[in-house]
Backbone as a ProteinNet text record, in pm:
[ID]
protein_1_A
[PRIMARY]
MLVGAVSDTHGYLDPRLLEAFRSVDVILHAGDVGAEAVLDGLRKLAQLYAVRGNNDVPLGGLGLPTHLDIEIEGVNLHLVHELPHAKPSPATNAVVFGHSHRQLCEWREGLLYLNPGAAGRRGFHALQTAALLSIEDGCLEVEQLVLGSRLTKVPPARV
[TERTIARY]
85.8	0	90.5	61.6	140.7	56.8	112.8	44	123.3	55.2	116.2	89.5	191.1	175.8	214	128.7	150.6	101.3	154.3	110.1	134.2	69.5	94.2	90.4	-20.2	-39.9	-86.6	-147.4	-188.5	-263.7	-356.2	-443.1	-388	-272.5	-211.4	-188.7	-243	-223.5	-125.5	-1.9	107.3	95.9	106	104.8	215.4	326.6	435.4	392.7	308	255.4	160.1	73.5	-19.7	55.4	162.3	243.9	309.7	362.4	429.1	331.3	204.6	103.3	17	54.3	-31.2	-61.1	24	0	-23.2	-53	-78.3	-218.9	-236.3	-366.2	-443.3	-369.4	-426.3	-341.7	-406.6	-334.6	-367.1	-263.3	-277.3	-237.6	-326.2	-292.9	-290.3	-173.7	-153.5	-180.6	-277.7	-326.4	-264.4	-326.4	-303.2	-328.6	-446.7	-493.4	-510.1	-587	-599	-710.8	-769.8	-879.8	-947.2	-1078.2	-1154.5	-1107.2	-1061.9	-1014.8	-896	-812.8	-699.6	-752.1	-848.9	-907.8	-973.9	-1048.7	-1116.3	-1015.8	-907.7	-805.8	-738.6	-709.2	-646.1	-742.3	-870.9	-971.8	-985.5	-951.7	-957.2	-848.1	-742.3	-630.7	-648.7	-696.4	-700.5	-788.4	-811.8	-884.2	-804.5	-872.8	-806.3	-847.7	-747.3	-767.6	-696.4	-764.2	-704.1	-748	-660.4	-691.4	-673.8	-734	-722.4	-597.2	-540.1	-426	-467.1	-374.4	-404.3	-451	-402.4	-444.6	-577.6	-628.9	-760.2	-872.9	-840.8	-941.9	-1019.7	-953.8	-1031.4	-1123.7	-1098.6	-1182.5	-1292.6	-1317	-1416.1	-1364.2	-1234.5	-1173.6	-1195.7	-1266.2	-1296.6	-1367.2	-1430.5	-1501.7	-1410.1	-1283.9	-1184.4	-1163.8	-1133.7	-1104.1	-962.8	-935.4	-800.7	-705.1	-759.4	-680.9	-753.7	-679.7	-740.9	-654	-715.7	-645.3	-694	-599.7	-629.7	-550.3	-613.4	-542.7	-534	-411.7	-389.2	-299.3	-353.7	-275.7	-208.8	-280.5	-227.5	-137.3	-118.3	-34.9	-126.8	-109.8	-191.9	-121.1	-187.3	-131.6	-213	-144.7	-208.7	-175	-277.6	-260.7	-300.9	-211.9	-234.5	-152.9	-191.4	-114.2	10.5	-7.3	106.1	146.7	272.1	320.8	287.2	297.9	262.2	116.2	30.4	-110.2	-137	-34.3	-51.5	-98.2	-187.3	-239.5	-235.8	-115.8	-109.4	-152.4	-216.8	-257.5	-141.8	-150.5	-45	-32.1	-138.7	-135.9	-77.2	-51.9	-2.9	137	155.4	286.3	358.7	282	343.7	256.4	322.6	256.1	296	195.5	218.6	168.4	255.6	222.6	284.2	252.3	305.4	346	303.5	315.9	453.5	560.6	694	752.1	693.5	743.6	881	917.2	1046.2	1023.9	1086.2	1075.3	1143.4	1082.4	1139.4	1093.2	1183.7	1151.1	1241.3	1181.1	1262.6	1189	1261.2	1205.6	1240.9	1140.4	1160.9	1087.6	1162.6	1106.1	1006.1	1044	962.4	846.3	835.4	727.6	787	732.2	779.3	713.7	793.7	744.3	779	674.3	693.8	630.5	712.2	663.9	704	605.2	638.9	690.4	694.8	739.1	623.1	646.6	542.2	536.9	416.2	398.9	336.5	314.4	253.2	354.9	302.2	390.1	406.8	329.2	341.5	433	520	605.8	751.8	834.2	977.3	1058	996.2	1069.3	1116.8	1234.6	1290.9	1244.9	1215	1174	1034	957.2	827.7	849.1	790.8	819.9	693.5	706.9	601.7	671.9	594.6	654.9	566.5	629.2	559.1	587.7	482.9	497.2	455.8	542.6	510.6	480.8	361.6	321.7	305.2	384.8	378.8	406.4	317.3	330.6	351.8	281.6	291.1	417.3	498.6	623	608.4	673.6	671.6	806.2	802.6	922.2	886.4	971	940.9	1038.9	984.7	1066.4	1027.7	1122.5	1098.4	1112.3	1017.6	1017.5	1049.4	1128.4	1149.4	1083.3	977.3	902.9	976.3	1054	1129.7	1128.9	1180.3	1185.6	1045.4	1033.4	904.2	863.2	745.5	691	618	648.3	585.1	490.5	508.1	423.7	335.9	235.2	142.1	0.9	-98.8	-236.9	-284.3	-394.6	-453.2	-494.9	-530.9	-566.7	-676.4	-649	-748.3	-736.6	-846.7	-843.6	-940.1
-117.1	0	123.5	215.5	338.2	455.9	529.5	642	769.5	872.9	1003.4	1088.5	1156.4	1246.6	1387.3	1482.7	1621.3	1711.9	1830.8	1929.1	2068.9	2163.4	2305.6	2342.9	2307.4	2346.7	2492.1	2542.6	2683.5	2731	2647.2	2686.4	2663.5	2599.2	2576.9	2428.2	2376.6	2236.7	2231.6	2205.1	2207.9	2089.4	2112.8	2002.2	1899.4	1943.2	1850.3	1753	1797.8	1710.4	1608.9	1655.2	1564.2	1454.7	1490.6	1392.8	1293.8	1344.5	1258.6	1160.4	1199.8	1117.1	1038.8	1035.1	973.9	826.3	755.4	612.2	575.9	673.6	641.6	585.2	506.9	448.3	534.6	605.3	688.2	814.4	926.2	1051.8	1099.9	1142.7	1204.7	1350.5	1441.9	1585.5	1631.5	1676.2	1711.7	1859.5	1917.5	2049.7	2167.9	2283.6	2406.7	2381	2325.3	2293.5	2421.9	2515.8	2648.9	2669.8	2564.2	2580.8	2446.6	2450.8	2329.9	2269.3	2354.3	2305.5	2210.8	2231.6	2141.1	2003.2	2000.3	1873.3	1803.2	1878.6	1821	1761	1831.4	1782.2	1655.7	1650.4	1530.6	1412.3	1439.5	1331.8	1268.1	1341	1285.3	1180.3	1187.7	1094.1	966.8	981.8	867	900.9	799.8	822.3	921.6	1020.8	1129.7	1134.8	1149.8	1178.4	1310.3	1403.7	1534.9	1589.7	1669.5	1740.9	1890	1968.8	2113.4	2164.4	2266.8	2334.1	2469	2536.6	2666.1	2768.4	2760.6	2855	2816.5	2698.4	2658.2	2708.2	2747.2	2792.9	2913	3015.9	3127.8	3087.4	2971.4	2920.2	2829.2	2836.4	2748.6	2608.6	2589.3	2457.8	2362.7	2410	2328.5	2198.1	2196.1	2076	1962	1992.8	1889.8	1875.5	1754.3	1734.1	1782.8	1796.9	1837.3	1718.3	1598.6	1474.7	1366.4	1270.5	1157.8	1035.5	924.9	797.3	705.4	652	571.4	441.9	332.5	205.1	169.2	149	112	-11.2	-121	-244.2	-285.5	-270.8	-312	-210.9	-93.5	11.9	123.6	163.1	267.9	402.3	494.6	628.1	732.2	828.9	941	1067	1133.9	1251.8	1375.6	1476.7	1600.1	1709.6	1835.9	1942.4	1978.8	2013.1	2055.8	1943.2	1906.7	1794.9	1808.5	1927	1935.7	1899.2	1900	1864.2	1715.7	1640.8	1497.9	1422.6	1326.3	1241.4	1095.8	1043.5	904.8	807.4	701.4	596.6	497.6	408.4	305.9	218.3	211	128.9	202.2	331.8	412.3	367.7	353.2	318.9	439.8	540.6	658.7	781.8	894.9	1024.7	1104.2	1146.9	1228.6	1368.6	1466.8	1603.4	1702.5	1829.2	1933.9	2055	2172.2	2301.4	2367.1	2294.1	2355.9	2387.4	2331.7	2344.9	2280.1	2191	2122	1971.2	1904.1	1758.8	1694.8	1586.4	1509.4	1365.2	1274.1	1131.8	1072.5	1041.1	1003.8	902.1	800.2	702.7	745.2	749.6	782.6	677.1	600.1	498.1	409.1	364.8	273.2	336.5	468.1	539.9	627.7	616.7	698.4	835.6	939.4	1076.4	1123.2	1159.9	1199.4	1335.4	1428.3	1557.6	1565.7	1571.6	1578.1	1715.1	1811.5	1945.7	2027.7	2111.5	2200.5	2191	2172.2	2163.5	2289.7	2388.9	2513.4	2618.8	2732.1	2840.7	2948.3	2941.6	3038.1	2984.8	3069.2	3028.2	3059.7	3015.2	3045.4	2936.1	2823.4	2709.8	2742.3	2693.6	2716.9	2610.2	2490.7	2378.9	2333.3	2291.9	2230.3	2080.5	2019.2	1880.4	1801.8	1671.4	1577.5	1447.3	1340.6	1211.5	1098.3	983.9	861	758.9	689.7	581.2	453.4	356.9	225.4	136.5	76.7	-11	-151.6	-242.5	-382.5	-473.6	-568.2	-664.8	-595.1	-485.2	-413.5	-330.8	-320.8	-243.1	-113.2	-10.5	120.3	152.9	204.5	257.4	396.5	495	633.7	684.9	755.4	826.3	974.3	1058	1202	1253.2	1335.1	1388.5	1537.1	1578.9	1721	1748.3	1829.3	1860.3	1962.6	2046.7	2150.5	2280	2383.6	2514.1	2565.1	2639.8	2698.2	2799.2	2777.9	2869.7	2981.5	3104.5	3216.2	3296.1	3291.4	3370.7	3279.2	3222	3134	3171.1	3139.8	3171.1	3082.5	3120.8	3037.5	2901.6	2812.1	2673.4	2670.4	2597.3	2570.3	2423.4	2355.1	2210.5	2175.8
0	0	0	-88.3	-98.2	-48.4	46.2	109.7	82.8	35.6	17.6	140.3	189.7	304.7	262.2	297.3	258.2	370.9	375.5	474.2	420.8	482.8	458.6	310.8	245.8	106.5	97	202.2	210	85.5	38.9	-70.9	-209.4	-219.1	-350.4	-373	-481.4	-518.4	-634.7	-601.4	-697.8	-794.9	-925	-1022	-995.7	-938	-906	-796.1	-703.8	-599.7	-661.3	-749.3	-816.6	-891.5	-957.4	-1030.3	-933	-822.2	-723.5	-658.9	-647.7	-582.4	-681.8	-808.8	-910.9	-885.8	-813.8	-792.7	-645.9	-561.4	-420.4	-403.2	-298.2	-265.4	-166.1	-81.1	25.2	36.7	71.9	96.7	236.8	308.7	439.8	427	466.9	467	611.6	657	797.1	826.2	758.9	796.5	726.3	750.4	674.9	527	502.8	367.9	287.6	342.5	283.6	183.7	129.3	33.4	9.3	-3.7	-35.6	-167.9	-261.9	-391.9	-377.3	-275.7	-251.8	-212.2	-120.4	-78.8	-196.5	-277.5	-393.7	-492	-516.4	-609.7	-560.2	-430.6	-374.1	-372.6	-347.9	-349	-486.9	-590.8	-726.5	-748.2	-667.1	-680.7	-600.2	-475.2	-383.9	-264	-182.5	-57.4	25.6	82.6	153.2	299.4	385.6	527.1	553.6	619.6	643.4	778.2	837.2	961	936.8	1023.2	1007.5	1076.6	1016.3	1074.6	1130.7	1194.9	1255.8	1152.5	1029.8	926.3	860.6	892.1	842.2	931.8	1054.7	1149.6	1096	1039.7	984.3	868.7	809.1	700.1	754.5	884.6	947.1	968	955	973.8	858.2	753.8	635.3	670.9	788.8	832.5	872.2	897.6	928.6	1079.1	1126	1268.5	1302.4	1431.4	1474.2	1480.9	1504.3	1513.6	1436.1	1389.9	1320.7	1341.2	1378.5	1391.5	1280	1204.5	1086.8	1094.4	1056.8	1047.4	899.1	852.1	713	710.8	657.8	643.3	775	886.4	1016.1	1083.4	1023	1080.7	1129.2	1255	1314.9	1306.2	1235.9	1212.5	1287.9	1345.1	1414.1	1334.7	1284.4	1199.4	1278	1279.8	1354.4	1286.9	1304.5	1240.9	1320.9	1447.8	1530.3	1624.6	1623.1	1702.9	1851.7	1912.4	2054.8	2084.1	1982.3	2000.8	1974.8	1942.1	1912.7	2036.5	2014	2121.2	2075.4	2047.8	2001	2110.1	2068.4	2162.3	2177.5	2273.4	2286.1	2161	2080.7	1958.9	1838.5	1852	1739.8	1697.7	1565.5	1509.6	1453.5	1407.7	1346.9	1370.4	1391.5	1402.4	1279.1	1202.9	1083.5	1116.9	1100.4	1139.9	1042.6	1058.9	972.8	1053.9	1009.4	1075.9	1065.8	1082.6	1088.8	951.1	844.8	707.5	691	782.5	777	775.4	680	673.9	794.2	841.2	951.2	935.8	953.7	956.8	1064.4	1178.9	1293.9	1380.4	1422.6	1516.3	1657.3	1744.6	1886.2	1968.9	2043.5	2131.6	2058	1938.5	1860.5	1785.9	1788.2	1720.9	1611.2	1490.3	1379.4	1384.2	1374.2	1362.3	1221.9	1146.1	1007.6	981.1	935.8	888.2	741	649.7	507.7	462.9	553.8	517.7	466.7	367.6	315.3	163.1	110.7	-34.6	-92.2	-7.7	-53.6	-91.3	-132.6	-176.9	-71.5	37.3	146.1	254.2	306.4	416.4	388.8	479.1	472.6	403.9	373.8	316.3	174.2	140.5	6.6	-92	-39.9	-124.2	-86.4	-185.4	-160.5	-150.9	-47.6	-16.7	17.8	20.2	59.7	98.2	119.1	153.2	102.3	82.4	48.2	157	202.1	298.3	228.7	230.2	177.7	297.6	297.8	407.9	352.7	407.4	362.8	480.8	502.7	612.1	746.5	769.1	895.6	912.5	807.5	814.2	734.5	782.5	718.6	656.8	536.6	472.6	420.8	447	411.8	307.8	210.3	111.9	117.6	157.3	159	16.6	-27.7	-162.9	-163.5	-259.4	-285.9	-420	-416.5	-538.4	-623.4	-558.2	-628.6	-548.8	-610.5	-545	-515.8	-407	-368.8	-474	-527.5	-627.3	-554.3	-588.2	-517.9	-605.8	-736.7	-826.3	-909.7	-842.5	-909.4	-866.2	-946.5	-910	-795.1	-728.2	-621.8	-676.4	-585.4	-621.4	-726.4	-830.9	-935.3	-970.3	-961.6	-986.5	-1097.3
[MASK]
+++++++++++++++++++++++++++++++++++++++++++++++++++++++++++++++++++++++++++++++++++++++++++++++++++++++++++++++++++++++++++++++++++++++++++++++++++++++++++++++

């Protein structure tokens, strides 16, 4: 099972992200979505799970929860925007989060912490990034993706 992880799109659905996620089975969006059009575009690719970020609150939260626990192929994932707000259960295998605009893939006490970075055009990051999680036989393998330089002069999300 191939899972795409993305965060901090801030209303922009980059064509490079769509290309990177063209063969994923599931997409996780760790908040700061920024526009319903981003959710709609990702739903066209695969089953989507998303949480709201701090910048989604002024948009009414886009109807998204603050936390989400998902089981995929025997692996329990906890999805949240800001890591300090994470509430993993004892059964959680990985925490997927965003907010910092910095990629992270780190094991801590048997728990995977994954931040795909930022795929949007707003923020201080120089590169737009995402991640792929391969889940097979209860094991996780992560590939951090660099989509390319942060695009700053592009129109708002259009899908």
